[in-house]
N, C-alpha and C positions, 0 to 999 in steps of 0.2 A: 568585499565577496568573500567570504569565508571556501576553503577546502570540497565541503561537502555542495556549497550551494551551486559552483564552479565546477563539477563535474557533471552535475543535473541540467547546469544552463547548456552544455554543449552538446549532451544528448537534446534536449529542446529544440537547438537551431542545429543539428545538423541530421538525425534521426530519428526525431522524436516517438517514432510509436516500435520501433523497436527498442531504445529505452524503455517501454513497459514491457515489452512483451519480444524476448530473443527468439525470433524466429524469422525463415529463412524468406524472405520477400520482404520483410519492411525494413530493412535499409537503407538508409538517406534520404532525404526530401521528398525524394518523385514514388509515391508509395503507389501501385497500382490499384486500381477501381476494384479487383478481384481479391487482389490481399486483404485491404482495407475493410474489407467484407467480409471476408472469413475473423481478422479482427475482432471487429464490433459484433459480433456472432459470439466471437466464445466469451465475452464481456456477458450477451444475455443468455448462456447457457450456464456461466459461473452465476450469475445473482439467481437463476430459478430454481440450485441447487440452495442457494446460502435460505432462501423465503420457506424450500421446502421445509428445511431442518429448523426454521425460527417457529413455520405454523405449525411442525408437528410436536415441540418440545416446547413453545412457553406462549405462544397468542395465533390460534387460527385464521384471524380476521385479521392479522396484520397490515397495518398500513401506517408508516409513521406523518405525524407531522411534519417533523422539522428532524431531517438525513442528513449526517454528514461523513464524506468519504476522505479520508484522510490519506496523503499521495493519490490524488484523482489524475495525474496525470496529463492522459488528451483526451477522456471519458471513457476509455472502456466499459469502466465499470459504473462510474458517474452516471452516466445516459439511464441505463435499466434502472438501477438505483432510485433518478427522480420520477421515474416512470410511473414508479408504485406508491410515489412518497405525496407528500403536500408541498411539500417543497424541500430542497436539497441543497447542503453545500458542498464544493468540491475543492480541495483545501491542497496547496502545493507550492514547495521551495523553489520551481524553476517558474519564471516570466514567462520564458518560452515554450514552455508544454503550456501552459493557461491559455498562451494566444491562440494555440494550435486546439484547444479542447473548446476557444473560444467558439472558433472555426465550426468546429462540431456540432456544440449546440444551434448557431445558427442554419444550421443545414438538418437540422432532425426540428427545429419552430419548438426547441424547451424553450419555457419562457420563465417556469418557475424554479432556475439553477441560481444560485449569486457563486463566484468563484473567489479565492479567499487565494493572494499569494504571503505567504508564512513565513517566519525566521525559523530561525532553526529551535526555540524554543516554543512556537506558536501563540507567542504573546496576542498576536493577532485575532484568536480567536475565544468569544465571548457566549456567554449565554447556556442555554441549555437546548441538544439536541435529545430528542426519543429513538434513535436509531443512530450508534457509531462503527463507523466500518470501515477496515485497513487489511490490503491483502497485499500477499510481497512488495511491503513498503517498509517495514522494520527492520528486514536484512540488510537492507542498505544504510543502514542505520549505527553508528557507532555505541552500542549498551550503554554506556555510559551515561547519553542523551537519552538513546531510545528509551531507558526506562524512565526518564523526564518526560519524553513524550506521551509515553503508556499511561504515566498516572493521570496527564492533563485531562487524555481524550476522557479517563473515569470520571473526574473530576466535571467534564463538560457532559456527564450522560445522566440525564432528571433520573429522580426514581420514579422505578418501573420500568423504564428504557431499555431498549435491546441492544448489547457490543457485538460485533463478531470481528474478532482484529487477530492477524495472523503471522506466525514468528516462526524462525528457522531456532531449532535447540541443538542441531548439531554441526560440527565444522563440515568445510566445502569439502565432499568425497571423505568424509570422516574423518580427516587428516588437519592436526592441528596448524602442522609447520603451513601441509600446502594452503590452509585457509590465510596465514599467515604471509604466506610467499604470494600469493594471490593480492592481499589489501596493499603490498608496497607496490608492488606493479599498478595497482588503480590509483593511490595517491599517485603515484607520480611519473606521468604516463612519458615523461622522456627517457626513463632510462627502461619503459617497456620497448619502446620506440626503437632502443639501438639492442632490445633481448630479440625486437622481430627481425632487424638487421641480419642479427646471426642465423635468423632460424629458431630460436629458442623460445619465441611467443609469438602468439597471433598479433595482426595488424589491428584488429578491435581495439579500442577502448575496452578496458575493463572495466567492471560496476563494483566498488566495496561490496564484502560478503559478509554477512556477522550473525553468529548465534549468541539465545540468551541461556542465561539460569532461569525456567521455570519456576524455582524456587520463590524465586525475587516478582517473577509474574502473578504466581498465584496467589502471594504474601498481599498482593496489592489488591486485587480482586478479592479479598475476606476482610483487607483495610474496608475499601469500598462499596462493601455491603451486596459484594454478586456473587451471594452466596450459593445458586442455583448456576451451573456452568455444564455442557458439556464438550468435547474435544474430538475433532477431527483431523488424523493426522495425515501428512501429506509427504510427498517426494519432489522436490524442483532442483536436486542436485545434490542437496542437502536434508536432513531428514525436517520437516515441518511439522505447526500444529495450529492448527485452526482451531480458537477458542472460540463460544458463541456461549452467550451466558445475559440474565437479567438483574439489573440490580435494584434488589428489592431484599432488605432485611429477613433472614427467616434465623430459626434457631439450627446452628448447625447440627448434622448429625453427630 
């Protein structure tokens, strides 16, 4: 098991919902119905906003035949995507997260979803998708691997398909040193526990946080003929960009 997959197995086994959305009430395995309801409501609200963006800019009757949610976790966003698609695939590196996602699919009687446990380089994902999506996932992947994942997703996107992918482009707290320290503690939980005992770190295990060079990202969009794109900025403790685009060869301006 790689260090990255070990981190997400930890969250999948100990706090699967908190591993997706770090909010009070989602810690641990015994998440109450009220907190879980808010969790899934937030996914529905988010996907509704995504659909409004896609319908207003690219396709007013958008209904994917085959959608892919990369980093699907327990299904917060996958479920509302599946509701709007003919079929959907949820991909995640954590078997424990996917086991919880399977329970949530069964609870909602969703029958058009396939779950895929992926390796770091997404070798298990094949075929074509007319919608690829990822939200607050790339920020937890080292950019050396994340850029390869981004390129893989663009390769899986069918011609004419729509992509909505979100990345972080500034360091956590706008501090390169702060991000470096945070990621060292995320990688070495024993060191974090020692600091926690001294009061210099919180007890909750940290998730790695990484920022991306948008020049490389836009270069990949250009390479894969995604010449029509819009950007919505976000802030989840660090500045991010939600990029919506269509894969269709056009003459650049």
